[in-house]
N, C-alpha and C positions, 0 to 999 in steps of 0.2 A: 560327083560332088554335090552336096545339098545346097539349097539357097542359104541356109543358116551359115554353112561353112564358107560359102562365097562371100556373104556379107561381112563375116568376121575377118576374113583375109583382106578384104578391101579396106576395112576400117583400120586394121593394123598397119597395112602398107602405107596408107595415106598419112597416119600419125607419125610413122618413122621418117617419111620424106619431108614432112612439113614442120615438125617440131625438132629443131636442131639442138636446142638447149635443154631438152627433157632428159632426165637421168635414165629412163628406160621406156620401152614401148608400152602402150595401153594393153593391159591383160584383158582379153575378151572372153576368157573362159566362163565368166559369170553372166554372159548374155542370156536373156530369156529366150525361150522358143519363139521363132519368128515365122511369119507367113510371107509369101511373096508380096512385095509392094510396101512392106513395113521398114521404117528407119528408126535407129536408136542413137542416143548420145549419152555419154556418161555425165550425169548431173551431180552437182555437189550439194549436199545437204549440210549447211553450216552448223557448228556447235551451238547448243542452247545455253543461255546464261540467265542468271537471276541476280537482281540487284538487292543487296542487303545493306542495312545501316548498322553501325556499331558505335556505341557511346563510350568515348574515351575521356580520361581525366584531363582537364585543362588547367585547373589550379586546385591545390590541396585545401582542405578545410583549415581555418586558422581561428585565432581569437582576437577580439577587439576589447580593450580594457577601458573602462570609464571610472575615473577617480571621483569619489564623493568626498569633499573636504570635511574635516571635523567641524562640529557645531559647538559654539561657546555661549555662555550666558553670564550674567552678572549677579552676584549675591552681596547683600549688605551685611556687615559685621559691626557690632557695637563694642568698642574697646574703651577701657578706662584710661583717661589721660591725667586724672588728678584724683587723689583720695579725699579731696575736700579739705577745708581749713577749720581750725578751732581758735577761738580767742576767749580770754577770760575777762569778764566785766565785774568790777567790784560794786557792791551795794553798800553805801556808807551806813554806819550805825546810827540809830536814833536815840536821843537822850531825853531824860526827864530830871527835874530838880527835886531833890529830897533834902530834908534837914537832918543831917547826921553829924553828930559831934566828932571831931577830929578828922574824919575822912573828907579830904578835899576832892579827891578824884580817884575813882576805883581803877583797879587794874584793867587794862583793855588789850586788845590785840589789834594788830594792823596786818592786813593781807597785801602782799606785794605780788602782782601777777607775773608769772614766768611764761613767756610766749612759747608756742610750739616750734619745733625745728623741722625743716624740710630740706630735701635735696632733689635736684633734677637729674633724672636718668633717661637714657635713650633705649628704645625697644624696636627690634626688627620685626616687621609684620609682612605677611604674604600679600603682594599686590596682584600677581597674575600667576596662575598655575602653569606648569610646562605644557607645551602644545606639540602636536604631531601633524605632519603633512606628507602625503604620498605624491611622489612625482612619477608620472607615467613615462616609461621608455618604450616607444612604439616598436612593433615587430619589423623585421627586415626580410625582404623577399629577393628571389633571384629567378631568372627565366632560363630554362634549359630546353634544348631541342629534343623531340621525341619522334622516332621514325615509325610510321604506321603503314602496314601493308594494305593497299586498297584494291589490288588485283593480283590473284595468284598466277604463278607460272603455268603455262598451258601449251598445247600443241594444236595447230589448225591446218586444215587442208586448204592450200592455195591453188587457185585455178589458173591454167595456162590455155589460151585459145589456140585452136588448130584451124587450118584453112579448110575450105569446102572439100569434102571427100565423098560427095554424092548425097549427103544429107544436108539438112538446114543448118545445123551447128554441132560442133564436137568440142569436148573439153578434156584436158589432162590435168590431174590434180597432184600436188605434192604436200607431204606432211612437214610443217615448219614449226620449230620451237619458238614460242613467244615468251620472253622472261617476265617475271613478276614485276608489278609496279608498286612503288612506295611513295608516300607523302610525308613530309616532315612538318610536324605541328609544334608550336612552342607551348611549353608547360610551365606554369608559375608555381614555384614551391617556396615554403617558408625556410629562410636561412637562419633566422634567430627569432624565437617567439617574443611576444610582448611581455614586459616585466614592469615592476614598480620599485621605487627606492624611497625609503622612509627618511624624512628630515625632521629632527627634534629640536624645538626651541626651549631653552631652560626656563625655569620659573623666575619671576621677577619679585623683588622685595623692596620695601621702602622703610625708612627709619623715622619714628615719631618720638617726641620728647614727652616724658611723663614726670609730674611732680609727686614725689614719694615722701610720706610722713615718717620722720625718724623718731621724734619724741613728741607726745601730745602736750598741749598747753597745761600748765599747773599754776598753783599759787604758793607763796612763801609767807608763813605767818610770823609776824614780829610782835613780841609782847611789850606792852607799855605798862610799867608798874604803877600801882595806885599811889596817890598823894593824900595826905590827911590835913585837916584844918578844922578848927572849931567853927565852921561856918556852914551855911547851906551848901549843899553839894549836888552837883549835876551827875546823875548816874545814867547808865546805859538802860534805855528802854528796850531797844532791839539791837543786838550786836551786829557789827558789820559782817557782811557775807559776800560771796562771789558766785557767779554763774558762768558756765562755759557756753559760748555760742558757737555752734558747729554749722558749717556750710556743707551741703551734700557733695558726694564725689562728682567729678565732671567726666562725661563720656563723649566719645567722638565716633560717628558712623562713617565707615569707609566702604568703598565698593571693590569687590574682588572678582576677577575674571576666572570662571571655572569651566571645565570641560563637560559638555552635555552628552555628546556622542562622538566617538573617535572617527578619524578618517577611515574610509574603506574603499575597496576596489571591486567594481562589478564587471565581470567578464561576459561578453556576448560571443556566441559561437558564429563564425562566418562560414557557411556551408561551402563545400567544394563545388566547383563549376565543371561542367562537362561539355565536350564538343561531339557532334555527330559526324562520323566519317562514313562516306558511301563506299561500299566494296562490291566488286563484280565477281560472282562465283559461277563457274561452269557446272551445269547440271547434266549435260549430255554432250558427248563428243560428236564432231562433224564426221560425215562419211560420204562416200561417192557411190552412185548406183546407176546402172543403165536404165534409161526410161525411154519409152516410145515417143517419137516426135513426128511432125508432119514432114514428109519427104519433100525435097525441092521440086520434084515432078508434080506434086499435089498442090504447090503454092500457086494456084491460079488467081487471076484478078478477082474472080468471084469470091474465092476463099479469103483473100486479103481484105476485100471490101467488108465481108461479114465480120471478120476479126476487128477491123477498125470501128465499125458501127457498134459492136458489142462493147469494146473498150471505151468508146465515147459515152455510151449509155451508163457505164460504171463510173464515169468521171475520171478516167486515167489518160485517155487520148485527147489531145488538144489540137491536132493537126487536121488537115482537110481529108475528106473521104475520097481518095484518089486511086485506090487499089494498087498503090506502090508500097512495097515493103522496105521502107527507108529507116533512118535513124530514129525518127519520132515514133514509128510503130514498134520498133524493138525496145526503146526506152519505156514506152507505155506498157508493153508486155511484161518486162522485168519488174516494173513497179507493181503491176497487178499480182504477179506471182509472189512477191515479197509480202504484199498485204494479205493475200489469201493463204500463205503458208505453203505454197506450191514449190516444187523444185525449180531452181533457176536453170532452165535448159532450153533456151530458145522457145519456139512455138511447139510445146509438148502436147501430147494427146490429152494429158490431164488438164492442161490449160484450156484446150478447146472444149472439153467436157464441162469444165467449170463455167465457161462463157455461154454454154448452152448451144454450141454450134454442132457438136457431135451428139 
């Protein structure tokens, strides 16, 4: 029987006797060729992951409305409230004395003024034009939960420690299913968008009184017959007359409220907001592999001291240099292996080479 076969059988027997809860014995068929004095353990190389971020929608885009009210101004308007008045003024005749036989007094006329006729009427005029106003009805929102996957389902090798079987350390690994992980985030969505409602105010009017001419002022002529006498007689030098005195129409200036620019709505877009969710993604599966380690027979005080000194120089070992392979030495070795990407397999040959001891 070869040394390799003997070492293989020894490892398998030790694993069967010491790991009661393992599902099966360690398969040693993949052990590398060994030389006398070499020891191996099955090291677990964990799966490799990468962390990615994903941008997810937190609240949808919406609109914000701003109402600009209508603008109004005032205009002046000149309206006629009276057509003016007329009155007739008589100018008396002028006379002179002449000597005419038989005629005592010539025929004359008399003007009787007839005044103008008026009536008062009412007129409805515009005081304020109709107005419009927009009332904003704000948008309504609601919050809904959203389930986001942050870590996919995967399988991992889980390590199980075995007792000493002639080597420094041995491990048994099992493939375990790990379910996906999710995170619930709250998302704000628009339930009802922003709207506006138009309110209209009717036009306003007022009533004014106006004096309206029905018939203008006139005169009525009355004839005075002539009288005769054989005496000097007073005759008309300038006959009586009349003239109409007219007053101008009367106007009144009123102010009217008019629309300059109508009310309008300006809508501003409120952009959507997002949240960043971190996800863990596996890029390489974990696996187990036999690696050479320092045999227990080679763990001399000198070797342990060199390892402690090397780990201390690297900043991993904080304990005393006492040549004792205790918990502090083992923890420092595991920390160094994780930092350097070495297999976690006790004091492996690769670790010794990395520390510069081999």
